[in-house]
mmCIF file of the N, C-alpha and C atoms, coordinates in Angstrom:
data_MODEL
# 
_entry.id   MODEL 
# 
loop_
_atom_site.group_PDB 
_atom_site.id 
_atom_site.type_symbol 
_atom_site.label_atom_id 
_atom_site.label_alt_id 
_atom_site.label_comp_id 
_atom_site.label_asym_id 
_atom_site.label_entity_id 
_atom_site.label_seq_id 
_atom_site.pdbx_PDB_ins_code 
_atom_site.Cartn_x 
_atom_site.Cartn_y 
_atom_site.Cartn_z 
_atom_site.occupancy 
_atom_site.B_iso_or_equiv 
_atom_site.pdbx_formal_charge 
_atom_site.auth_seq_id 
_atom_site.auth_comp_id 
_atom_site.auth_asym_id 
_atom_site.auth_atom_id 
_atom_site.pdbx_PDB_model_num 
ATOM 1   N N  . UNK A 1 1  ? 82.776 82.064  99.428  1.00 0.00 ? 1  UNK A N  1 
ATOM 2   C CA . UNK A 1 1  ? 82.853 82.946  98.405  1.00 0.00 ? 1  UNK A CA 1 
ATOM 3   C C  . UNK A 1 1  ? 81.491 83.386  98.570  1.00 0.00 ? 1  UNK A C  1 
ATOM 4   N N  . UNK A 1 2  ? 81.351 84.999  98.380  1.00 0.00 ? 2  UNK A N  1 
ATOM 5   C CA . UNK A 1 2  ? 80.256 85.669  98.397  1.00 0.00 ? 2  UNK A CA 1 
ATOM 6   C C  . UNK A 1 2  ? 79.430 85.681  97.178  1.00 0.00 ? 2  UNK A C  1 
ATOM 7   N N  . UNK A 1 3  ? 78.203 86.009  96.950  1.00 0.00 ? 3  UNK A N  1 
ATOM 8   C CA . UNK A 1 3  ? 77.470 86.129  95.712  1.00 0.00 ? 3  UNK A CA 1 
ATOM 9   C C  . UNK A 1 3  ? 76.733 87.612  95.721  1.00 0.00 ? 3  UNK A C  1 
ATOM 10  N N  . UNK A 1 4  ? 77.138 87.921  94.435  1.00 0.00 ? 4  UNK A N  1 
ATOM 11  C CA . UNK A 1 4  ? 76.109 89.201  94.298  1.00 0.00 ? 4  UNK A CA 1 
ATOM 12  C C  . UNK A 1 4  ? 75.206 89.203  92.835  1.00 0.00 ? 4  UNK A C  1 
ATOM 13  N N  . UNK A 1 5  ? 74.055 89.528  93.340  1.00 0.00 ? 5  UNK A N  1 
ATOM 14  C CA . UNK A 1 5  ? 72.944 89.425  92.441  1.00 0.00 ? 5  UNK A CA 1 
ATOM 15  C C  . UNK A 1 5  ? 72.665 90.601  91.435  1.00 0.00 ? 5  UNK A C  1 
ATOM 16  N N  . UNK A 1 6  ? 72.765 90.422  90.118  1.00 0.00 ? 6  UNK A N  1 
ATOM 17  C CA . UNK A 1 6  ? 72.419 91.670  89.412  1.00 0.00 ? 6  UNK A CA 1 
ATOM 18  C C  . UNK A 1 6  ? 70.833 91.920  89.260  1.00 0.00 ? 6  UNK A C  1 
ATOM 19  N N  . UNK A 1 7  ? 70.127 91.096  89.600  1.00 0.00 ? 7  UNK A N  1 
ATOM 20  C CA . UNK A 1 7  ? 68.757 91.287  89.636  1.00 0.00 ? 7  UNK A CA 1 
ATOM 21  C C  . UNK A 1 7  ? 68.388 91.511  88.329  1.00 0.00 ? 7  UNK A C  1 
ATOM 22  N N  . UNK A 1 8  ? 67.652 92.645  87.747  1.00 0.00 ? 8  UNK A N  1 
ATOM 23  C CA . UNK A 1 8  ? 67.131 92.933  86.605  1.00 0.00 ? 8  UNK A CA 1 
ATOM 24  C C  . UNK A 1 8  ? 68.178 93.985  85.831  1.00 0.00 ? 8  UNK A C  1 
ATOM 25  N N  . UNK A 1 9  ? 69.530 94.008  86.426  1.00 0.00 ? 9  UNK A N  1 
ATOM 26  C CA . UNK A 1 9  ? 70.282 94.849  85.477  1.00 0.00 ? 9  UNK A CA 1 
ATOM 27  C C  . UNK A 1 9  ? 71.177 93.923  84.725  1.00 0.00 ? 9  UNK A C  1 
ATOM 28  N N  . UNK A 1 10 ? 71.587 94.335  83.721  1.00 0.00 ? 10 UNK A N  1 
ATOM 29  C CA . UNK A 1 10 ? 72.455 93.318  82.833  1.00 0.00 ? 10 UNK A CA 1 
ATOM 30  C C  . UNK A 1 10 ? 74.007 93.183  83.186  1.00 0.00 ? 10 UNK A C  1 
ATOM 31  N N  . UNK A 1 11 ? 74.477 94.328  83.892  1.00 0.00 ? 11 UNK A N  1 
ATOM 32  C CA . UNK A 1 11 ? 75.884 94.250  84.397  1.00 0.00 ? 11 UNK A CA 1 
ATOM 33  C C  . UNK A 1 11 ? 76.040 95.358  85.560  1.00 0.00 ? 11 UNK A C  1 
ATOM 34  N N  . UNK A 1 12 ? 77.193 95.262  86.267  1.00 0.00 ? 12 UNK A N  1 
ATOM 35  C CA . UNK A 1 12 ? 77.559 96.301  87.143  1.00 0.00 ? 12 UNK A CA 1 
ATOM 36  C C  . UNK A 1 12 ? 79.104 96.699  86.958  1.00 0.00 ? 12 UNK A C  1 
ATOM 37  N N  . UNK A 1 13 ? 79.248 98.050  87.115  1.00 0.00 ? 13 UNK A N  1 
ATOM 38  C CA . UNK A 1 13 ? 80.682 98.391  87.020  1.00 0.00 ? 13 UNK A CA 1 
ATOM 39  C C  . UNK A 1 13 ? 81.412 98.013  88.089  1.00 0.00 ? 13 UNK A C  1 
ATOM 40  N N  . UNK A 1 14 ? 82.829 97.702  87.757  1.00 0.00 ? 14 UNK A N  1 
ATOM 41  C CA . UNK A 1 14 ? 83.656 97.073  88.752  1.00 0.00 ? 14 UNK A CA 1 
ATOM 42  C C  . UNK A 1 14 ? 83.810 98.111  89.981  1.00 0.00 ? 14 UNK A C  1 
ATOM 43  N N  . UNK A 1 15 ? 83.945 99.304  89.803  1.00 0.00 ? 15 UNK A N  1 
ATOM 44  C CA . UNK A 1 15 ? 84.271 100.319 90.898  1.00 0.00 ? 15 UNK A CA 1 
ATOM 45  C C  . UNK A 1 15 ? 83.173 100.295 91.705  1.00 0.00 ? 15 UNK A C  1 
ATOM 46  N N  . UNK A 1 16 ? 81.688 100.215 91.010  1.00 0.00 ? 16 UNK A N  1 
ATOM 47  C CA . UNK A 1 16 ? 80.377 100.162 91.958  1.00 0.00 ? 16 UNK A CA 1 
ATOM 48  C C  . UNK A 1 16 ? 80.532 98.826  92.677  1.00 0.00 ? 16 UNK A C  1 
ATOM 49  N N  . UNK A 1 17 ? 80.767 97.710  92.134  1.00 0.00 ? 17 UNK A N  1 
ATOM 50  C CA . UNK A 1 17 ? 80.556 96.375  92.818  1.00 0.00 ? 17 UNK A CA 1 
ATOM 51  C C  . UNK A 1 17 ? 81.480 96.325  93.948  1.00 0.00 ? 17 UNK A C  1 
ATOM 52  N N  . UNK A 1 18 ? 82.851 97.055  94.071  1.00 0.00 ? 18 UNK A N  1 
ATOM 53  C CA . UNK A 1 18 ? 83.585 96.860  95.161  1.00 0.00 ? 18 UNK A CA 1 
ATOM 54  C C  . UNK A 1 18 ? 82.856 97.818  96.106  1.00 0.00 ? 18 UNK A C  1 
ATOM 55  N N  . UNK A 1 19 ? 82.451 98.944  95.835  1.00 0.00 ? 19 UNK A N  1 
ATOM 56  C CA . UNK A 1 19 ? 81.546 99.899  96.851  1.00 0.00 ? 19 UNK A CA 1 
ATOM 57  C C  . UNK A 1 19 ? 80.540 99.096  97.472  1.00 0.00 ? 19 UNK A C  1 
ATOM 58  N N  . UNK A 1 20 ? 79.461 98.555  96.569  1.00 0.00 ? 20 UNK A N  1 
ATOM 59  C CA . UNK A 1 20 ? 78.304 97.717  97.079  1.00 0.00 ? 20 UNK A CA 1 
ATOM 60  C C  . UNK A 1 20 ? 78.774 96.720  98.068  1.00 0.00 ? 20 UNK A C  1 
ATOM 61  N N  . UNK A 1 21 ? 79.846 96.052  97.878  1.00 0.00 ? 21 UNK A N  1 
ATOM 62  C CA . UNK A 1 21 ? 80.166 95.017  98.695  1.00 0.00 ? 21 UNK A CA 1 
ATOM 63  C C  . UNK A 1 21 ? 80.799 95.362  99.984  1.00 0.00 ? 21 UNK A C  1 
ATOM 64  N N  . UNK A 1 22 ? 81.210 96.622  100.113 1.00 0.00 ? 22 UNK A N  1 
ATOM 65  C CA . UNK A 1 22 ? 81.526 97.050  101.366 1.00 0.00 ? 22 UNK A CA 1 
ATOM 66  C C  . UNK A 1 22 ? 83.248 96.827  101.329 1.00 0.00 ? 22 UNK A C  1 
ATOM 67  N N  . UNK A 1 23 ? 83.816 96.519  100.191 1.00 0.00 ? 23 UNK A N  1 
ATOM 68  C CA . UNK A 1 23 ? 85.316 96.148  100.220 1.00 0.00 ? 23 UNK A CA 1 
ATOM 69  C C  . UNK A 1 23 ? 86.140 97.362  99.995  1.00 0.00 ? 23 UNK A C  1 
ATOM 70  N N  . UNK A 1 24 ? 85.554 98.706  99.753  1.00 0.00 ? 24 UNK A N  1 
ATOM 71  C CA . UNK A 1 24 ? 85.950 99.829  99.498  1.00 0.00 ? 24 UNK A CA 1 
ATOM 72  C C  . UNK A 1 24 ? 85.067 100.838 100.249 1.00 0.00 ? 24 UNK A C  1 
ATOM 73  N N  . UNK A 1 25 ? 85.595 101.830 100.846 1.00 0.00 ? 25 UNK A N  1 
ATOM 74  C CA . UNK A 1 25 ? 84.842 102.938 101.437 1.00 0.00 ? 25 UNK A CA 1 
ATOM 75  C C  . UNK A 1 25 ? 83.875 103.757 100.433 1.00 0.00 ? 25 UNK A C  1 
ATOM 76  N N  . UNK A 1 26 ? 84.700 104.057 99.420  1.00 0.00 ? 26 UNK A N  1 
ATOM 77  C CA . UNK A 1 26 ? 84.126 105.038 98.360  1.00 0.00 ? 26 UNK A CA 1 
ATOM 78  C C  . UNK A 1 26 ? 84.305 104.721 96.960  1.00 0.00 ? 26 UNK A C  1 
ATOM 79  N N  . UNK A 1 27 ? 83.681 105.214 96.235  1.00 0.00 ? 27 UNK A N  1 
ATOM 80  C CA . UNK A 1 27 ? 84.197 104.950 94.664  1.00 0.00 ? 27 UNK A CA 1 
ATOM 81  C C  . UNK A 1 27 ? 85.479 105.460 94.261  1.00 0.00 ? 27 UNK A C  1 
ATOM 82  N N  . UNK A 1 28 ? 85.943 106.562 95.007  1.00 0.00 ? 28 UNK A N  1 
ATOM 83  C CA . UNK A 1 28 ? 87.558 106.938 94.774  1.00 0.00 ? 28 UNK A CA 1 
ATOM 84  C C  . UNK A 1 28 ? 88.364 105.836 95.067  1.00 0.00 ? 28 UNK A C  1 
ATOM 85  N N  . UNK A 1 29 ? 88.113 105.322 96.408  1.00 0.00 ? 29 UNK A N  1 
ATOM 86  C CA . UNK A 1 29 ? 88.946 104.284 96.942  1.00 0.00 ? 29 UNK A CA 1 
ATOM 87  C C  . UNK A 1 29 ? 88.988 103.053 95.971  1.00 0.00 ? 29 UNK A C  1 
ATOM 88  N N  . UNK A 1 30 ? 87.676 102.663 95.570  1.00 0.00 ? 30 UNK A N  1 
ATOM 89  C CA . UNK A 1 30 ? 87.737 101.507 94.624  1.00 0.00 ? 30 UNK A CA 1 
ATOM 90  C C  . UNK A 1 30 ? 88.506 101.842 93.145  1.00 0.00 ? 30 UNK A C  1 
ATOM 91  N N  . UNK A 1 31 ? 88.154 103.065 92.642  1.00 0.00 ? 31 UNK A N  1 
ATOM 92  C CA . UNK A 1 31 ? 88.984 103.173 91.511  1.00 0.00 ? 31 UNK A CA 1 
ATOM 93  C C  . UNK A 1 31 ? 90.323 103.142 91.710  1.00 0.00 ? 31 UNK A C  1 
ATOM 94  N N  . UNK A 1 32 ? 90.844 103.433 92.947  1.00 0.00 ? 32 UNK A N  1 
ATOM 95  C CA . UNK A 1 32 ? 92.510 103.502 93.210  1.00 0.00 ? 32 UNK A CA 1 
ATOM 96  C C  . UNK A 1 32 ? 92.707 102.113 93.203  1.00 0.00 ? 32 UNK A C  1 
ATOM 97  N N  . UNK A 1 33 ? 92.325 101.207 93.926  1.00 0.00 ? 33 UNK A N  1 
ATOM 98  C CA . UNK A 1 33 ? 92.876 99.778  93.997  1.00 0.00 ? 33 UNK A CA 1 
ATOM 99  C C  . UNK A 1 33 ? 92.673 99.119  92.705  1.00 0.00 ? 33 UNK A C  1 
ATOM 100 N N  . UNK A 1 34 ? 91.705 99.395  91.981  1.00 0.00 ? 34 UNK A N  1 
ATOM 101 C CA . UNK A 1 34 ? 91.470 98.848  90.553  1.00 0.00 ? 34 UNK A CA 1 
ATOM 102 C C  . UNK A 1 34 ? 92.689 99.454  89.673  1.00 0.00 ? 34 UNK A C  1 
ATOM 103 N N  . UNK A 1 35 ? 93.105 100.649 89.781  1.00 0.00 ? 35 UNK A N  1 
ATOM 104 C CA . UNK A 1 35 ? 94.255 101.297 89.144  1.00 0.00 ? 35 UNK A CA 1 
ATOM 105 C C  . UNK A 1 35 ? 95.666 100.814 89.440  1.00 0.00 ? 35 UNK A C  1 
ATOM 106 N N  . UNK A 1 36 ? 95.664 100.485 90.607  1.00 0.00 ? 36 UNK A N  1 
ATOM 107 C CA . UNK A 1 36 ? 96.680 99.608  91.329  1.00 0.00 ? 36 UNK A CA 1 
ATOM 108 C C  . UNK A 1 36 ? 97.118 98.384  90.837  1.00 0.00 ? 36 UNK A C  1 
ATOM 109 N N  . UNK A 1 37 ? 96.127 97.577  90.036  1.00 0.00 ? 37 UNK A N  1 
ATOM 110 C CA . UNK A 1 37 ? 96.044 96.366  89.897  1.00 0.00 ? 37 UNK A CA 1 
ATOM 111 C C  . UNK A 1 37 ? 96.049 95.253  90.848  1.00 0.00 ? 37 UNK A C  1 
ATOM 112 N N  . UNK A 1 38 ? 94.995 95.694  91.990  1.00 0.00 ? 38 UNK A N  1 
ATOM 113 C CA . UNK A 1 38 ? 94.693 94.809  93.002  1.00 0.00 ? 38 UNK A CA 1 
ATOM 114 C C  . UNK A 1 38 ? 93.521 94.134  93.012  1.00 0.00 ? 38 UNK A C  1 
ATOM 115 N N  . UNK A 1 39 ? 92.521 94.166  91.724  1.00 0.00 ? 39 UNK A N  1 
ATOM 116 C CA . UNK A 1 39 ? 91.503 93.412  91.560  1.00 0.00 ? 39 UNK A CA 1 
ATOM 117 C C  . UNK A 1 39 ? 91.693 92.375  90.426  1.00 0.00 ? 39 UNK A C  1 
ATOM 118 N N  . UNK A 1 40 ? 91.134 91.338  90.431  1.00 0.00 ? 40 UNK A N  1 
ATOM 119 C CA . UNK A 1 40 ? 91.067 90.382  89.644  1.00 0.00 ? 40 UNK A CA 1 
ATOM 120 C C  . UNK A 1 40 ? 89.676 89.856  89.116  1.00 0.00 ? 40 UNK A C  1 
ATOM 121 N N  . UNK A 1 41 ? 89.514 89.799  87.762  1.00 0.00 ? 41 UNK A N  1 
ATOM 122 C CA . UNK A 1 41 ? 88.270 89.233  87.261  1.00 0.00 ? 41 UNK A CA 1 
ATOM 123 C C  . UNK A 1 41 ? 88.505 88.072  86.620  1.00 0.00 ? 41 UNK A C  1 
ATOM 124 N N  . UNK A 1 42 ? 87.860 86.900  87.136  1.00 0.00 ? 42 UNK A N  1 
ATOM 125 C CA . UNK A 1 42 ? 87.939 85.631  86.171  1.00 0.00 ? 42 UNK A CA 1 
ATOM 126 C C  . UNK A 1 42 ? 89.757 85.123  86.385  1.00 0.00 ? 42 UNK A C  1 
ATOM 127 N N  . UNK A 1 43 ? 90.411 85.631  87.444  1.00 0.00 ? 43 UNK A N  1 
ATOM 128 C CA . UNK A 1 43 ? 91.682 85.300  87.663  1.00 0.00 ? 43 UNK A CA 1 
ATOM 129 C C  . UNK A 1 43 ? 92.797 86.111  86.909  1.00 0.00 ? 43 UNK A C  1 
ATOM 130 N N  . UNK A 1 44 ? 92.209 87.317  86.222  1.00 0.00 ? 44 UNK A N  1 
ATOM 131 C CA . UNK A 1 44 ? 93.083 88.082  85.369  1.00 0.00 ? 44 UNK A CA 1 
ATOM 132 C C  . UNK A 1 44 ? 93.104 89.410  86.147  1.00 0.00 ? 44 UNK A C  1 
ATOM 133 N N  . UNK A 1 45 ? 94.345 90.334  86.240  1.00 0.00 ? 45 UNK A N  1 
ATOM 134 C CA . UNK A 1 45 ? 94.030 91.554  86.838  1.00 0.00 ? 45 UNK A CA 1 
ATOM 135 C C  . UNK A 1 45 ? 93.372 92.507  85.871  1.00 0.00 ? 45 UNK A C  1 
ATOM 136 N N  . UNK A 1 46 ? 92.526 93.247  86.484  1.00 0.00 ? 46 UNK A N  1 
ATOM 137 C CA . UNK A 1 46 ? 91.505 94.193  85.554  1.00 0.00 ? 46 UNK A CA 1 
ATOM 138 C C  . UNK A 1 46 ? 91.994 95.780  86.025  1.00 0.00 ? 46 UNK A C  1 
ATOM 139 N N  . UNK A 1 47 ? 92.336 96.371  85.346  1.00 0.00 ? 47 UNK A N  1 
ATOM 140 C CA . UNK A 1 47 ? 92.581 97.679  85.562  1.00 0.00 ? 47 UNK A CA 1 
ATOM 141 C C  . UNK A 1 47 ? 91.604 98.922  84.966  1.00 0.00 ? 47 UNK A C  1 
ATOM 142 N N  . UNK A 1 48 ? 90.513 98.507  84.375  1.00 0.00 ? 48 UNK A N  1 
ATOM 143 C CA . UNK A 1 48 ? 89.541 99.152  83.828  1.00 0.00 ? 48 UNK A CA 1 
ATOM 144 C C  . UNK A 1 48 ? 88.638 99.524  85.046  1.00 0.00 ? 48 UNK A C  1 
ATOM 145 N N  . UNK A 1 49 ? 88.554 100.837 85.286  1.00 0.00 ? 49 UNK A N  1 
ATOM 146 C CA . UNK A 1 49 ? 87.526 101.139 86.511  1.00 0.00 ? 49 UNK A CA 1 
ATOM 147 C C  . UNK A 1 49 ? 86.133 100.605 86.417  1.00 0.00 ? 49 UNK A C  1 
ATOM 148 N N  . UNK A 1 50 ? 85.634 101.090 85.222  1.00 0.00 ? 50 UNK A N  1 
ATOM 149 C CA . UNK A 1 50 ? 84.275 100.860 84.835  1.00 0.00 ? 50 UNK A CA 1 
ATOM 150 C C  . UNK A 1 50 ? 84.051 99.577  84.156  1.00 0.00 ? 50 UNK A C  1 
ATOM 151 N N  . UNK A 1 51 ? 84.890 98.460  84.160  1.00 0.00 ? 51 UNK A N  1 
ATOM 152 C CA . UNK A 1 51 ? 84.531 97.303  83.335  1.00 0.00 ? 51 UNK A CA 1 
ATOM 153 C C  . UNK A 1 51 ? 83.331 96.801  83.916  1.00 0.00 ? 51 UNK A C  1 
ATOM 154 N N  . UNK A 1 52 ? 82.548 96.201  82.902  1.00 0.00 ? 52 UNK A N  1 
ATOM 155 C CA . UNK A 1 52 ? 81.366 95.632  83.031  1.00 0.00 ? 52 UNK A CA 1 
ATOM 156 C C  . UNK A 1 52 ? 81.336 94.505  83.590  1.00 0.00 ? 52 UNK A C  1 
ATOM 157 N N  . UNK A 1 53 ? 80.958 94.027  84.689  1.00 0.00 ? 53 UNK A N  1 
ATOM 158 C CA . UNK A 1 53 ? 80.914 92.872  85.357  1.00 0.00 ? 53 UNK A CA 1 
ATOM 159 C C  . UNK A 1 53 ? 79.560 92.045  84.933  1.00 0.00 ? 53 UNK A C  1 
ATOM 160 N N  . UNK A 1 54 ? 79.546 90.960  84.398  1.00 0.00 ? 54 UNK A N  1 
ATOM 161 C CA . UNK A 1 54 ? 78.309 90.283  83.986  1.00 0.00 ? 54 UNK A CA 1 
ATOM 162 C C  . UNK A 1 54 ? 78.190 88.986  84.588  1.00 0.00 ? 54 UNK A C  1 
ATOM 163 N N  . UNK A 1 55 ? 76.941 88.512  84.627  1.00 0.00 ? 55 UNK A N  1 
ATOM 164 C CA . UNK A 1 55 ? 76.603 87.170  85.186  1.00 0.00 ? 55 UNK A CA 1 
ATOM 165 C C  . UNK A 1 55 ? 77.713 86.149  85.290  1.00 0.00 ? 55 UNK A C  1 
ATOM 166 N N  . UNK A 1 56 ? 78.051 85.246  86.111  1.00 0.00 ? 56 UNK A N  1 
ATOM 167 C CA . UNK A 1 56 ? 79.060 84.139  86.136  1.00 0.00 ? 56 UNK A CA 1 
ATOM 168 C C  . UNK A 1 56 ? 80.260 84.743  85.999  1.00 0.00 ? 56 UNK A C  1 
ATOM 169 N N  . UNK A 1 57 ? 80.484 85.908  86.150  1.00 0.00 ? 57 UNK A N  1 
ATOM 170 C CA . UNK A 1 57 ? 81.973 86.119  86.289  1.00 0.00 ? 57 UNK A CA 1 
ATOM 171 C C  . UNK A 1 57 ? 82.470 86.200  87.866  1.00 0.00 ? 57 UNK A C  1 
ATOM 172 N N  . UNK A 1 58 ? 83.801 86.090  88.267  1.00 0.00 ? 58 UNK A N  1 
ATOM 173 C CA . UNK A 1 58 ? 84.331 86.088  89.609  1.00 0.00 ? 58 UNK A CA 1 
ATOM 174 C C  . UNK A 1 58 ? 85.093 87.327  89.697  1.00 0.00 ? 58 UNK A C  1 
ATOM 175 N N  . UNK A 1 59 ? 84.990 87.845  90.770  1.00 0.00 ? 59 UNK A N  1 
ATOM 176 C CA . UNK A 1 59 ? 85.717 89.027  91.217  1.00 0.00 ? 59 UNK A CA 1 
ATOM 177 C C  . UNK A 1 59 ? 86.550 88.897  92.476  1.00 0.00 ? 59 UNK A C  1 
ATOM 178 N N  . UNK A 1 60 ? 87.881 89.195  92.422  1.00 0.00 ? 60 UNK A N  1 
ATOM 179 C CA . UNK A 1 60 ? 88.671 88.831  93.719  1.00 0.00 ? 60 UNK A CA 1 
ATOM 180 C C  . UNK A 1 60 ? 89.376 90.236  94.209  1.00 0.00 ? 60 UNK A C  1 
ATOM 181 N N  . UNK A 1 61 ? 89.403 90.320  95.467  1.00 0.00 ? 61 UNK A N  1 
ATOM 182 C CA . UNK A 1 61 ? 90.190 91.635  95.853  1.00 0.00 ? 61 UNK A CA 1 
ATOM 183 C C  . UNK A 1 61 ? 90.565 91.263  97.246  1.00 0.00 ? 61 UNK A C  1 
ATOM 184 N N  . UNK A 1 62 ? 91.932 91.324  97.620  1.00 0.00 ? 62 UNK A N  1 
ATOM 185 C CA . UNK A 1 62 ? 92.497 91.233  98.787  1.00 0.00 ? 62 UNK A CA 1 
ATOM 186 C C  . UNK A 1 62 ? 91.969 89.686  99.261  1.00 0.00 ? 62 UNK A C  1 
ATOM 187 N N  . UNK A 1 63 ? 91.583 89.381  100.043 1.00 0.00 ? 63 UNK A N  1 
ATOM 188 C CA . UNK A 1 63 ? 91.200 87.943  100.491 1.00 0.00 ? 63 UNK A CA 1 
ATOM 189 C C  . UNK A 1 63 ? 89.778 87.729  100.218 1.00 0.00 ? 63 UNK A C  1 
ATOM 190 N N  . UNK A 1 64 ? 89.082 88.719  99.523  1.00 0.00 ? 64 UNK A N  1 
ATOM 191 C CA . UNK A 1 64 ? 87.676 88.447  99.414  1.00 0.00 ? 64 UNK A CA 1 
ATOM 192 C C  . UNK A 1 64 ? 87.500 88.082  97.930  1.00 0.00 ? 64 UNK A C  1 
ATOM 193 N N  . UNK A 1 65 ? 86.439 87.115  97.759  1.00 0.00 ? 65 UNK A N  1 
ATOM 194 C CA . UNK A 1 65 ? 86.051 86.514  96.424  1.00 0.00 ? 65 UNK A CA 1 
ATOM 195 C C  . UNK A 1 65 ? 84.456 86.557  96.458  1.00 0.00 ? 65 UNK A C  1 
ATOM 196 N N  . UNK A 1 66 ? 84.074 86.829  95.240  1.00 0.00 ? 66 UNK A N  1 
ATOM 197 C CA . UNK A 1 66 ? 82.604 86.693  94.837  1.00 0.00 ? 66 UNK A CA 1 
ATOM 198 C C  . UNK A 1 66 ? 82.386 86.196  93.501  1.00 0.00 ? 66 UNK A C  1 
ATOM 199 N N  . UNK A 1 67 ? 81.248 85.729  93.229  1.00 0.00 ? 67 UNK A N  1 
ATOM 200 C CA . UNK A 1 67 ? 80.659 85.539  91.780  1.00 0.00 ? 67 UNK A CA 1 
ATOM 201 C C  . UNK A 1 67 ? 79.231 86.220  91.796  1.00 0.00 ? 67 UNK A C  1 
ATOM 202 N N  . UNK A 1 68 ? 79.341 86.729  90.531  1.00 0.00 ? 68 UNK A N  1 
ATOM 203 C CA . UNK A 1 68 ? 78.088 87.449  90.181  1.00 0.00 ? 68 UNK A CA 1 
ATOM 204 C C  . UNK A 1 68 ? 77.075 86.598  89.635  1.00 0.00 ? 68 UNK A C  1 
ATOM 205 N N  . UNK A 1 69 ? 75.747 86.549  89.945  1.00 0.00 ? 69 UNK A N  1 
ATOM 206 C CA . UNK A 1 69 ? 74.646 85.894  89.122  1.00 0.00 ? 69 UNK A CA 1 
ATOM 207 C C  . UNK A 1 69 ? 73.652 86.693  88.693  1.00 0.00 ? 69 UNK A C  1 
ATOM 208 N N  . UNK A 1 70 ? 72.921 86.343  87.973  1.00 0.00 ? 70 UNK A N  1 
ATOM 209 C CA . UNK A 1 70 ? 71.818 87.006  87.259  1.00 0.00 ? 70 UNK A CA 1 
ATOM 210 C C  . UNK A 1 70 ? 70.722 87.428  88.286  1.00 0.00 ? 70 UNK A C  1 
ATOM 211 N N  . UNK A 1 71 ? 70.295 86.558  89.087  1.00 0.00 ? 71 UNK A N  1 
ATOM 212 C CA . UNK A 1 71 ? 68.988 86.655  90.138  1.00 0.00 ? 71 UNK A CA 1 
ATOM 213 C C  . UNK A 1 71 ? 69.161 85.535  91.124  1.00 0.00 ? 71 UNK A C  1 
ATOM 214 N N  . UNK A 1 72 ? 68.482 85.861  92.275  1.00 0.00 ? 72 UNK A N  1 
ATOM 215 C CA . UNK A 1 72 ? 68.480 84.835  93.426  1.00 0.00 ? 72 UNK A CA 1 
ATOM 216 C C  . UNK A 1 72 ? 67.584 83.518  92.890  1.00 0.00 ? 72 UNK A C  1 
ATOM 217 N N  . UNK A 1 73 ? 66.714 83.565  91.908  1.00 0.00 ? 73 UNK A N  1 
ATOM 218 C CA . UNK A 1 73 ? 65.920 82.465  91.593  1.00 0.00 ? 73 UNK A CA 1 
ATOM 219 C C  . UNK A 1 73 ? 66.645 81.342  91.307  1.00 0.00 ? 73 UNK A C  1 
# 
Protein backbone atom coordinates (compact mmCIF):
# COMPACT_ATOMS: atom_id res chain seq x y z
CA UNK A 1 0.00 0.00 0.00
CA UNK A 2 1.29 3.42 -0.96
CA UNK A 3 1.18 6.56 1.19
CA UNK A 4 0.28 10.11 0.15
CA UNK A 5 1.21 12.96 2.48
CA UNK A 6 -0.97 16.07 2.67
CA UNK A 7 1.86 18.03 4.33
CA UNK A 8 0.34 21.41 5.27
CA UNK A 9 -2.83 21.05 3.20
CA UNK A 10 -6.12 20.12 4.93
CA UNK A 11 -7.26 17.86 2.06
CA UNK A 12 -6.72 16.82 -1.55
CA UNK A 13 -9.46 16.49 -4.15
CA UNK A 14 -9.98 12.92 -5.36
CA UNK A 15 -9.44 13.72 -9.06
CA UNK A 16 -6.18 15.51 -8.23
CA UNK A 17 -4.99 12.63 -6.06
CA UNK A 18 -5.38 10.12 -8.90
CA UNK A 19 -3.38 12.45 -11.15
CA UNK A 20 -0.66 13.13 -8.53
CA UNK A 21 -0.19 9.40 -7.93
CA UNK A 22 0.20 8.76 -11.66
CA UNK A 23 -2.82 6.47 -11.68
CA UNK A 24 -4.41 8.61 -14.42
CA UNK A 25 -2.70 10.58 -17.18
CA UNK A 26 -4.84 13.69 -16.79
CA UNK A 27 -7.51 15.31 -14.70
CA UNK A 28 -10.10 14.49 -17.35
CA UNK A 29 -9.13 10.80 -17.25
CA UNK A 30 -9.32 10.84 -13.45
CA UNK A 31 -12.78 12.42 -13.51
CA UNK A 32 -13.96 9.80 -16.02
CA UNK A 33 -12.89 6.78 -13.93
CA UNK A 34 -14.41 8.35 -10.82
CA UNK A 35 -17.72 8.97 -12.64
CA UNK A 36 -17.69 5.34 -13.83
CA UNK A 37 -17.53 4.14 -10.22
CA UNK A 38 -14.03 2.64 -10.48
CA UNK A 39 -12.64 4.40 -7.39
CA UNK A 40 -13.29 3.52 -3.75
CA UNK A 41 -12.74 5.65 -0.67
CA UNK A 42 -12.67 3.73 2.61
CA UNK A 43 -14.10 0.70 0.80
CA UNK A 44 -17.11 2.54 -0.67
CA UNK A 45 -17.52 3.54 -4.33
CA UNK A 46 -17.04 7.30 -4.65
CA UNK A 47 -18.45 9.15 -7.67
CA UNK A 48 -17.86 12.74 -6.52
CA UNK A 49 -14.94 13.95 -8.63
CA UNK A 50 -13.88 16.68 -6.22
CA UNK A 51 -14.51 14.72 -3.04
CA UNK A 52 -12.19 16.04 -0.32
CA UNK A 53 -9.81 13.29 0.79
CA UNK A 54 -8.61 13.78 4.36
CA UNK A 55 -5.85 12.26 6.47
CA UNK A 56 -6.32 8.58 7.39
CA UNK A 57 -8.63 7.84 4.47
CA UNK A 58 -7.86 4.99 2.07
CA UNK A 59 -8.28 5.21 -1.71
CA UNK A 60 -8.41 2.27 -4.15
CA UNK A 61 -8.29 2.28 -7.94
CA UNK A 62 -7.71 -0.79 -10.10
CA UNK A 63 -5.09 -2.82 -8.22
CA UNK A 64 -3.59 0.24 -6.48
CA UNK A 65 -4.26 1.26 -2.89
CA UNK A 66 -3.06 4.14 -0.79
CA UNK A 67 -3.54 5.69 2.61
CA UNK A 68 -3.50 9.44 3.08
CA UNK A 69 -1.47 10.83 5.98
CA UNK A 70 -1.19 14.37 7.31
CA UNK A 71 2.60 14.52 7.14
CA UNK A 72 5.73 12.37 6.99
CA UNK A 73 6.59 13.24 10.62
